[in-house]
N, C-alpha and C positions, 0 to 999 in steps of 0.2 A: 265960406263957414257953410253955409245953409245946404249949399251941394253937397258937403261933407256931411250935415249932419243927418241931410234928407238919406244919405247913400246906407248911413250906419241904422237908418231906422227901417230900409230897405232888407239889410242885410237880415237884423234882428228877427223880422216879419218871417222872411223865408226860413231861419234855424229855427225860429220857435215853433213853425208849422211843420219840418220834416219829422217823419219818423224816426227813432234810433236807428233803425238801420241804415237809413238814407245818410245820416249824419258821419256816422263811423265809415266813412269812405274817402278814400286821399285824395285832395284837388291838386294839379298840377301848375303850379305857381308860372312867373314870369323868371327864364331863365337868367340868372345874372350871367355877369360876362365875363366868359373863361379864362383862363390863364392859360393861353396859348404860349406851346412850346415847339420849337423850330430847330435844324439842325444838328447839333453834338452839345452835349453835356457835359459839361471835362474837368467837373472840379466836386466833391460833394453835395448833392441836392435833396431836399426834405419837401418832400408833395404832401400837404396838407388836408387836414377832409375840412375843414372849412373853406375852400376853395374848390372849383371845377376845376379843370386841367382839359385841353384839348391838343390832341395831337394833330402838329400840319405835317406833310411829307413822310418823308425819312429821318426817323429821332435814334440816334447814337448815340447810347453812352460808352463814353470810351473808355478806355485801358486806365486804369487806376482810380478813377472815379468810382462812386459808389452813391446810386438813386436809392432813396428811402419814401417808401410810401407808408400814410399814416391806417391803420384800420379807420375803415369808414370814407375812404376816399373814393372818387370819382374821376376818370377818367374816360374824355370820351377820343375816337380819330376823326377827324374829317374825311367829309365821303370824295370830294375834288379830290386831293391831293389824295388820297389811301392813305390815313396815315398811320404809320408803325412803329413800335418801340422797337428796338434793337439792345442788346446789350452784350457790348464789344466782347472778344477775347483780355479778360486781363481787368472788364470791368461786373461792376457788384448790380444787386437787385437785393433789395430787404423788403420786401413787401408781405409785410407780416398782419393781415388781417384775422379777425376774429370772427365766433359763431354767429355772434351780434351785430357786428362792424366788418362785414367782408370787404373787400376791396375791388372795384367794378371798373371793367374796360370796358366800355359799350359805344355803338352809334351815337353821332352826333345828330340826328334824323328824332323827328320828333313823334310821340307814340303813336301808331298806326302806319308809319312811313318805313318803320325799320325794315334792312333785309338783310339776306347774307352779302358779304361782300363789300358791307357799307364803307369798312376799312380795313390796312392788311392783317394786326395781328400784334402778338409778341415772340421776339424771338431771341434765344440765348443761345450764345455762338461761345461755348469752353474751349479747353488744353484737353480734352480724355481722346483716347483713342478713337482714328475712325480707320476707314478700308481704301477712300480714292486718294489715288495719288495724283500729286498736284500738276497742276498743265504747265510746261515751259514757261520758266521764267518767273513761277507764284512758288513764294514759300509753301501755302499750303491749300488747300481745295477752296473752294467757295461758296457760298450759302448760294442757293437758286433763289429767287421772287423777284429778280429786277432791282435787287439795292445798288443804288448807288452813294456814295461810293462803293466798290465790291469789297463784301466781308469776309474772311477765311473763319475757320474753324479746326478744328485737331490739334492732338500733338500728341506728345506721351505722357503725361499727366491722369490717371484715373483717378485720383482723386480732387481733381480740379474741385475749387467753389467759384459757383457765379451766385450767390446769393441763399436768396430764400422767397419762397413764394407759398403760402399760406393761407387759405379762405378768399380763396381769388375766381371773382366772373369775368370769363371772357365773351363775349356776343356780338354778335351779326359781325365774326369779321371773316377771313379768309380770301383771299384774290389770287386765280389763275391770270396769271399773266398770257403765259403760254404754255402748249402741253408740256410737262415737267418740268415746267419753271411756274410753282406758286408762292405764295404765303400762305400756311395753314393758321389755323385758332392758335394753338401752342406751337412753337419749333424748338425742339431741343436738341443744339447741331453741336454733337463733341461735348457734352454736358458733363462734366465729372461727378463723381458720387460723392463729393464734398458739399453738393448743393443740396437743399432742401426744396422736397414737394406733396402737397398734401393739399386735399381739398381744394381741386381745381373744376370747375363747370365750364365749357365750352360748349356755346351754346348756336344753334342755326350757321354755324362756319360756311362759308362759302367752295371752301376744299376739304380738306382733312381734318377733323375736330385736333387730331393730338398725333404728333408724326418726329419720333427721332430718326435724326443721322451720326450714328455712332454713338461715342459716349458712354457712359456706364453710370448715369444718372439711375435713383433708386425713388420710388413712387407711391404714393399710397392716395384713395379716396378720391377717385377722378370719377368725371360724369362728359359724357357728349352726349349734348343734344340736340336732335332734328337737324344733324350738319347733311351736307352733300357728299363727300367722297368718302373716306375711309373712314372709318373708328381709330383705329388705333395700327399706323403704320411704321413699322419699324424695320431699318436699312442701313447698310453700310458700317456694318458691323457692333450695331448698338448690342450692349451686353447687360442691360441694367435687370432690374425687380421691380413688378410690378403688380400690387394686390388690391383688391377690392374698387372696380371699377366699374361702371356703368353706363349702357350706350342705349338709348331710346328713340327709333327712327318715326320720321313722317313715312307713313309707307307711298304718299303720293311725290315724293320727295328725291329724289338719286338722281346722279353726276351720270354725266354720257359718256365716259371713259369705264365707268363700271362701277359702283361702288360694293363693297365688300369690308365687311367687319372688324376681320383682322387682315390687314397686309403687308406681305414682308418678303424682302429680295437681300441676299447676300450683296448684292449691287445691281444694277443697271444690267452687266453683262451676265449674271450667274457665274461670275468667277468664283478660284480659290482665295482670293485676296482676305488677308488677314486682317484685325481679328472678323472673326466670323460674324456675324449677326446672330447672336445667342440669346435672344431676352427670355426671361421667366415670367410669366403671367398667371397669378392666382385670383378665382375668385372675384370672375367677372363675370354679369350680365349683359350681354348683347340682344336688346330684343327689337323688333320692328313692330310698333302696333297693326291689330287687323285692317286689313284694307277694307273699305264698304264696299269697292268696284272691286277695279284689278288694281294689282302692286305693280307701281312702276318698274318698268322691262327692261330700267337699267341697274335694277339689284342683281346681284351674282353670287357671292359664298360668305356665312361666316366667317368663314378661315380660309385666306387663301396664300400660301405656302409654296412659296417659288424660287427660281433663283439659286440654290444653295444654301438658302436660309436654312438654321435649324431653331425654329423659334420653338418656346415650349409651354404649354397650356395645362393647366390645373385648376380641375374642381369650378368648372364655369360652365353657363349654361349659354346654349346659343338655337336662336330660334325667328321665324316669319323669314330669312333668307331661302331663295329657292333650293340652295344645296349649302349644305354643312360645311363639307370640306374640299374643299380641291387641293390636291397633292400633286404640285404641276412638275412636273418632269424627274429625270431619274434621279441629279442630285440632290433633292428633296428629298426621295424615296430611301435614296443610301442612309441621310442621316437620321431618316424614320427607324430605319434596320438597325445601322449602327447603335441607335439611343442619342446620338447628339439630341435628334428631334427628339421633343416626348407630348405628347396627348392624353394625360389620364385622369380618371376621375371626371372627363364631362357630361353634362347631359348636352344631347342631341336632342330637340323638342317638336315634333310636328314633322318629319321625314320618312319618306317613304323609303324603300330601301333602295332604289335605285337613283337617289336623291339623298344618301347622308353626305357619301365620300364617294369625290371623282376622281379621278385622274386623267391622264390623255388618253387620248385613243389609241396612241400607239404603245402605249403600257400594258403590260400587264400583272403592274403590284397590285395585292389585293388592300386596298385603303379601308376600306370597312373594316374587314378581319383585324387589320390593324391599330383598329378603335378600339374593337370590342374585344383583342387580345390582352386590353389597355386599362379594363375600370373602365368602360365608359358607356354610358345608357343611352341608348336609342329609345325615341316614342315615336308613335306613329299621329300623333296632335298633340297638338299644345296644351289641350285641356288636359292631358294628364300631366300636367307641373300645376295642379291646383292652387292656382293662383287667384288672387280675386282682377275682378274686373279694371279695378282703379290701379294694378300696374301697368297697366297698357294706355292710361287717359297722360294725352300729351300736354295739358296747362294744369294739372292738380292732380299729380300721380302719389300710387303711396306704393312703395317698392318691399314692406316686406312681408315674406310667403308665407301663407296659410300654414299655421301648426302642423297643418295632415301634408302638407308636401312632401313632393320628394325630394325638394331640394334642401330639406331640413336636416337631412344625414349625409350622410357616403363619401363625405370628404375624406382625401388622406396625403400625407405630406410626407411623400417618396420622394427619389429619385433627388433630383436639382431643386424640388419645392421642400427639403429639407435644411433647406439653409436657414441662419439664425433670424434674419430679413423677416420670414414669414410669422404672423399670427397663426397659430394651429388651433383654427376653429374648426366644428364638426360638419359644417352649414356648404356648398354648392350656391355658387352665385353671391351675388355682392352682397346679400342682405342676410341675417338671422333670421330665422321667421318669429311670426309674431309669440310672445310670453314666452321665449328666451331669456333665460338670466345667465350674469357672468359678463366679464371682458368680451368686446365687440357682438353685442346683442342688442345693442338700440337702433335705430334710422340716424344713422350717420348723415341723411341727405336732409333732414330737416332745420330748419331754420335760415339759414346761412345759404340757401340755393335759389332760384327763381325759374320759374318752368313756364314762365308767358312773360316773358320781359318784352314782349311788342307792347304792352300795353304801360309797363310801368315809367311813373317819372321819374326822371333823372336830375331834374331842374333845383333839387333842394340839397345843400350841400350838406356831408354827411348821412345821407336818408339813401343806406343802399339796401335795407331789406325788401324783398319784395311783402306788398301784403298777401295771406295765404289764406286764404278763404277755408282749403282744409285742417286746416290747426283750429281747435274749439276752447284753445288754451285761454283766451281774452273775452270774458263776454260783459258786453252789456256798455261797453264803454259811453260816455258820458260826462257832459259837463253841468252843476249846478250851482246856483241858478244860471239858465243862460237864455235871454243875454244877461248881463251882471255889471251893475254898478256899483260893484263894489267886492267885498270877498268871495270868492271861489272855491268849486270842490273838482277836480276831478276820480270820479266815480268808477270802478271797475271791477270786475270779480276774476278771479284765477280759478282753473278747475285743477291746473297744477302748479307746483313749485315755479319759480320762475326767476330768473338772474334780467332785470326790467331797470331801462333806461326810459326816464320820461323826459321829452323835450317841447321847446316851443318854437311855434316861427311864426313871423307874416307873413302874408299872400304875396308881399317877395322872395320867396326862400330865406331869408335872413334868421337866422336861430337867434330868439332873443330872449331864452333862457331854457335853465338844465332843471329841474325839478326834482331828479334822482337821476345821481348814474352808476350802473351796474350795481343796484338795489338785490338781495335777498330777499325775495317776497314769497310767503306760504299763498297754499290753497287758501281762495276763500275771499271775502269782500276786501275791497282798498278804498281809500279815499286819502287823497292826495290834496293839499291845500295850493293853489296856486299863487303865483306873485301878485301882491295889491298894487303894485306899479305900473302894470300896465297900461299903455296909452289905450285910450279909446282905436278904435279898431276891428280886422277880424282873424280871428290866429289861429293854427292850429297845435292842435297838441296830438303829440304822438307816443304811443308806446311802442316799446322797442325790444323784444322777450327774446330766450333762445329759441323760440320756434316759430316767433312769425311776428309783423307789424299792423298795427292794428289806429287810425287817425279820426279827430274829432275836429270840426269846426266849431266855436264857438266865440261870441264878441262883446267884447265891453264897449259899455257906454258912457261917458263922462259927463 
């Protein structure tokens, strides 16, 4: 008992002597024992936010089963066994995170020790069309990535439904087993248009951030952060639509195979197999942060369109890659001439004439004229975009362009982009400029994202928001009195209205109380009464809003 009293007294003294800034820091408690998941999931299963899950080896959700993941759930991938989650044909995943409670797939390594390729990734295999012939004796083509047993994909149902992914982060995934045999951050293979995908962040992938193998699935609000290979890799007849995507790359990290923003092939041989790879992207921002020294020599092109692909991109911006566009070989050139491949109203920033649009040396096709004839802007410097320096901050970025940026206007939704799927915004790139009003004008990356997952503690079940120092929404978070021997209040200010949840945790990471659940709080000072029945000990009070998460330690002495 004396030891307990002494430790509490020391904790009380430490808290009392700390500044308010020091108090408002998240401590990382000891990790609770995870729920280890191995092998096959054959029945409907729910993963809950009050537990942490650990994927060991290849985990498969089998046909007929649905895996439901609650908002705020943490799933870690085992490094030694390259934990990977695959949703097989006929199975579903229902991962409906929220802006304040995103679902997180991440590394099982400690903060500061995480790296690209710590685990496999997330794979969805559906029954939508693709263009790879099945090998002899096999019903369908099998997925790459070294999966055992073999996993097949593709079929004849363009509206196949593999479930829902909303507000999901995927951190430190991506394994390259051998050349052209990899697991990406998010792999979508033959996934149909009945599947819902939006608000997905893939960070620090050891291979591609996103890769589509055939399929017809559509997606909005995607983020590729500091990946290794390509950001948007489309192959084997992918024909879906994507709007609002951000890629931010580390100038020092690129793949030995060559890293591109967009990489697109009809198939590995450039054949005329159908369905043809013909996705449509709009409002994509592809940036490499400025290098303080020399850009990694393995960076290649903002767009590499090859092997008979008919990729189309509208209203987007490319910056930082050595070459803006490589239109590779006569088949893709022919698709550009016929209108099957459309690049319209994009901005290529920081490119001299000889680097903005290239073709093979044997070709006489004028790729630059193809760009300028279709409303694409070419600027000689990145500064011409008039972006804030925070746009390229790798750990605490802010992406809305200045009101005077040329990205604020110039969008047009013609040709394939006239499809009803696309929100007809006036701006180019992924974000509306500051001060813009109306639909699709806010910062859709606020709150649920994490741009510095290397230091985030994922040992407290249900805590999936990163503390975001760039957000000033929550001010002066304190507990009064601290230490407390009786009633106490959690006090803080709000600079903007907030949807807020307030939870209390002990130092093991166990949630001991919910003080407020999704409360609607108005701008101004807040005071919330803390429970009177807390046992003596050290606690963490966490305020989670639509923009940020802030925590403060306090001590209860009895």
